[in-house]
Steps between C-alpha positions, in 0.01 A plus 500: 500500500343293224548648153159498331664529160683161532213250480724207399738531788305260721493241223877536452551426867272196474699374205827548684368316806363222285828477312688461828244243608556304180875509533484353849251225425494194278230460239379144444283366221189520721553877505483509120183291507343736751584799282364321191159453661423279797171367364407575141407362163829317456471300823139403425584381147800308631295319765234404245774362274607250767158329521592208267805416710291467817277261303811304397607479865162349594515249213849382587438469876150351519446304177667185627249476784213466253702267280592258779229534768321172564176424677572360849190284453616207285483119494619204288367466146360156417453472119265199527253709700482792257132435424404555864443841653781675685341428839435134409862447390634656816262308728579169332879515446644743755561398865377729775763691701407684817839679498418670171298819515292364212419173678654269240846395380651721231796285405366143529225285349375151566677227300240311298391371161257783443335343195413197712386724787255673265374168366449335839394807697762444772538772761856580618578496872793607716656153481580541130859583405580865438749605231637838384322661207593310183332706228525857620247710688163664476470860616211705628440721196285745694817632671743518204281457190777468242803272448818615674843348461463352848174323413630383162826358638361386836698725733317376810555241773865385479566779247316778682827687562555556127306826494712642782818381326404662169409823678825502697702453182309794351616713792851355476496637146402838642811497720719432196305761307558751777876470445494470119238765424645718776842481335347583161315798647822635655709436192264583212206685656156443650324486162715218353450310828122546467496379139717195569301393807173526304640293211631230736163488678316469170721212385475320834121524505452382141724194526330407831207377289719220360598363843427128552641447849621683810857552376389657172234717666726614784777585251261716299372671812858558617548695176175685561620581852793698362247755376318515835509844661747639247243547222300719739749643751732652238224725355378565856846627599526711186174675589613560858818659373301750293271610784598760759528389866177674600282265292720190496307304765169586337602391150693195625189351656230641275634322191500169687152576635347571160682280245631209704188446711268529199679224310553267795128525582408424140750217446289214652223573252747515211621155608142370511432641154814329366373161617835316482837546664682516165274782378558684830875472445475646150260780595720612789837471324451615140414860604848528653636515144363855489780589743728551199319832449600627847766741359226666292280590796739526797810718551829362629572529870664835586689337789652248261597778259668688784679185622652470151611863501235601245409814690391697193258222397348496849462878491325476161246265659428753775471783246253290298290451814502875557398572141203259513401629845548860378771569757852633446818383671736796532846472341660584835331202670622272221852640536495438875371146443791426264741628762339285769517192277875552453544494878270200539703289258809570704327375818369166368498225766455122511210297640754324722525821701163409655654198671780712644250715689316313779191721497447475126584132493231431759236698312588339167476148643173584676336643187604188307341277766189719517453487124542121502231471768264726304556296185438166676179627660380661174584201279378251760161670522476507121567127476279409795184617323430137410487412869198723554196279445327742267490553124867521394456763229265725696726481806809578294335807346367628833835455675692651206270801474635608840805627307300803383357639827805403705747676269265794452486541877876446522560788257349745747601364844855377438656840565257586782538181704856421392667186366572342837159519671311433179694176454461402865123550498444344157704186565345450844153513341605268217642247745190510720251444219717232336465301823129579535441368146618160624256479789175632350456209261360536151258747346477871454649580843831337407498699174449826691791422734722407205409830329598696814831312531583565135390866524746557785797319348454690170573820691805369685643333187494823298619704797802271539590544130511877536656489848801306369582774250464774762738339750795467261727788388485614139835355389396139580121526485460313173725208593359485852136489389590224252638288784186562707286380210719194447441414868130523418547257212670257736197525729267412212693177446403404856133610500360227264631235738338677795167472318579136414507422875120484487550137391641436848261720700234692312521809726882510521580741209281783631632447854860536375403804291342666805809436715734640231282812476532559874874439486529775238335740746803461728735564207319818392520651849880518478516673162531880469210719392563665163166671429520872417880489506737565211639177360860467625765609252800365691576227752523762772153627408362146528652452844362834614146375431555241774657736747211747471233236570262498795316172548141628534543800270268534202618677183502877528389735227789580271544874490806538282438659164630329191844636414419475130195719545707758685762506227253501213290774656811702582624507141158562350462825696 
């Protein structure tokens, strides 16, 4: 019979049961974050603080396009004819060419004494000798209305591969930066890595303005490439590590949707306002110097602190979150977390273990290939904007604005539809509309198809980034994700040359991009679904994700209650 005079007895039983539950379960840092407040003032302030770093990421990645883009409509400059109108010069000195989409030769002019031609009124004909451009080129200023390094140095005709070469060396720098900055982040912390990458990017951008040839420009952009991704991804990862699992997908994509898409949509008009490629370089590189203030507005990564055995410092971060969110982490939960961390350090494993397990090796290789495909399609579509016969700056803004609605939509459907089928559908759509863009010709219809293709690949690109982290076990997640990103950097070295193939066949780049998108669909089908599942803690957990898969199965609603909430509630009673 229940004793009515022992009102606390039930609570004592609950505490005992919770205590037993704690003793038989491990507490991970995500449990502390959950107890400190899953979505509160701290997380909102932290996400706002990362805005400048998303802007830096846009500056580093896209600025070179506006510095080196050149009008495809160009012809030889004849100084003696400078007093004639543009149309008169072209009609008089430039041979016709039915193989050119503009109807005239872009790399040759008639050989003549042009002063005598003007005096005598001679009219050139097809029998006159044709010679390569001797004095540079004229460019259609209605397409790119300011001087770029390509127009100043004549990177057209026999030097039309220089843009692709400079861009590839930029991405080669990003590969080196992935290893160097990655090593710094593991050795000294995410914040020092952020500061150093921003400083290197600032220096590379500023000295680019002094470049006088391809070697000097490519060397400067190689230096700038070291900062690519790192100046943005390091703060991005820090934020993810301070957000509980429940809201991680939402915050991961919402920050990109708001900050990244806003700046990339605005960048073409900033470039137009600058009016010269050197000014663009300064405007998009000098702000990176503000990265030195990162330690004043961002906390250090808790995962890095834990990897260095600084458990107490990581706990202080969680307690600070709880204080700002007006939540309290119970001492017992902290004690259990310390105990779990002691066990975790004893079970540390190497990334090489992945290659000893056939199932994990297959998934790791597939996610690397998938991410490379997503990067090639994404970067290829970005660089193919010039192939769409429409206003370059308007098209770039329209296509880039797709980042916002696509990532906003992604935030809400990623967990519902799942990583696998979302990627399959998105890449199939992107591939289809990349090919359709080729066959509809010029005008607004081609712009609409390009917008749809970019909208779809935005979703799959960001899904693949998160998917990679969710496939790998905790002990090797950091190193594994770094390798996946380095594979993406390798892909970006290839993509400028894919776009360059338009000099061979104008439609070829978008055809290749469409085929690669469809190939990635096949890759995604064979990867495991990770939506609404706990991220694997061990190699065995990661393999179990595969074994539990059913091909047509959509993610099921996760019903398990957060262990941290159970513990915290138990000890607050």
